[in-house]
N, C-alpha and C positions, 0 to 999 in steps of 0.2 A: 590823447592816450589816457584812459583810466588805469592807473596802476596803484598798487599798494606795496607794502614793505615785503610782503611774501614775492611780490613778481620781481623785484630788484633781487632778492635773495635767490630766487630760482635762477635768473639771468646769470648771476655770478656763479652759481653752482655750475650750470650747464656750461659756461664759457671758461672756467678756472680749473676744474675738477681735474683735468688731465695736465695741468701745468706744475712742473717743479715747484715754481716759487707760489707760495701761499698767497692768494688775493689780498687777504685783509693783513699780510705785512707789506704789500706794497705803500708807498707813499700815498697818503689818505687823499691829497688833493689831486695826485694824478689818476687815481681811481675813480674820484669824483666827476673831474673832467670827462672820463671815458664813460662814466653812466650817463652823464648828461648828454654827450654825443650819441649815445644809444637812446635817448629819449625820455629818460627818467627826471623827474622833477627833483631839486635839490632838497627838500624837506625828506622826500622818501628816501633818498640816497643816505641822508645823515641818520634817519630812523634804522635803516638796515646796516649802517657800519655801527651804531650804538648796539643793535640786536646782536651782531656777529660778537662784539666787544664783552657783552654779556654771557654769551654761549662760551667764549673762551675763558672768561673768568670762572664760570662754573664748572668747566670741564677741568680746570687746575685745580680746583677745591675737592678736598677728600670728603668723603662721606662723613657725617658728623654720628657721633655715638660709638657704641660696641659695634661687634660684628652684625651684619644685617641678617635677617633671617632668610633662607631661600624662599620660603612661601608667606606670602602676605596677602591682605586684600587691601586695595586702596579704596578709600571713601573720597569721592568728590565733593568739594564745597559747593555750596549754593552759586558762587561765582563762577565757577569752573563748569557747572553743569549749564550755566547761561551761556557760556561760549562753545563748550564742547557738546554736540548733538548726541544721541543715542548711539549711532554708528561710531562715533569717535571714541566714546567710551568703551564700548564693546570691543574694539580694535586693540585698545590700550591694554583690556583686561586679556584678550586673546593673546597679545605679544608677550603679556607677563607670565601667563599660564605655560607658554611652550618655552618659556626661558630665553625668549629673544634678547632681552636686556635685563640688568639687574636693575634694584630700587633707585638707585642713584641716578642711572641713566633715566628710568621713568620720570622722575622728578626732575630731571633736567628738560625732558622732552615737555611736561607740563608747564614748566615754568616759561618756556620759550614760546609757547602757545599763548600764555596768557600774556606775554609781552608784546604780542602781535596786537595793534590797535583795532582790529576788527572786531565787530560785535559778536560775530558766531564763526566757528571753523568747520569746514566740512571734511569729509574723510579724505578726499584727494589732498586738500590743503595739510591734513595731519600727517599723511604718508610723507610729504615734502618736507615737514619739520622734523620729522623721524630721520628722514635722510640726511638732512643737514646736520643733525645732531650727531648721527653715528659715522658721519664722514671721516672725522679725525679720532675717533675712539679706539684705541689699541684693543683687540680682543672681541670685536664686534664686525668683523669683516665680513662674515658669513650672514649675518643678519642685514649689514647695508647691502650687500649684493642682492639678496632677495627682496628687500624693500625697493632697490634701484630697478629690479626686474619688474615689479609690480607697478611702480611707478611710470616707466617708460612704457610699458606694455599697455597701460590705460591710456598714455599720451598719445601713441601711435594709432591705438584701434578708435580713439575719437576724432583723429584726423582723417581716418578712412570713411 
């Protein structure tokens, strides 16, 4: 089985999103054993848990600086452009323009994309990262539900 960190994260999301108990708050060793039994390699499990811990740290941090402007234009660095293709950057711009998330959430999304060890992220993977980031973000429930519909509609249509 060829998997990466995003595959582990997607598995956790799909299997724990309806649980009352947060999967990242479970005992790490129990979660690791369960993921190994599901067929994931220990190295990818460790990276996924670290990714989730990084997400938790970012979500708990407050945006730095003064009040953020409602309208801004994000310029991607060369490193970000290497990882995010044109479709991904366009989708981030689109979500930004419709007010789906604020600058702080946008930066968390970009940070978590960059934390993935894959050389390039496609649009479907970006949507999963957005879904994972928005999952526990108060005030972003409508955007979460919309992205969830988009992601799961694409998954079910590709299966048929």
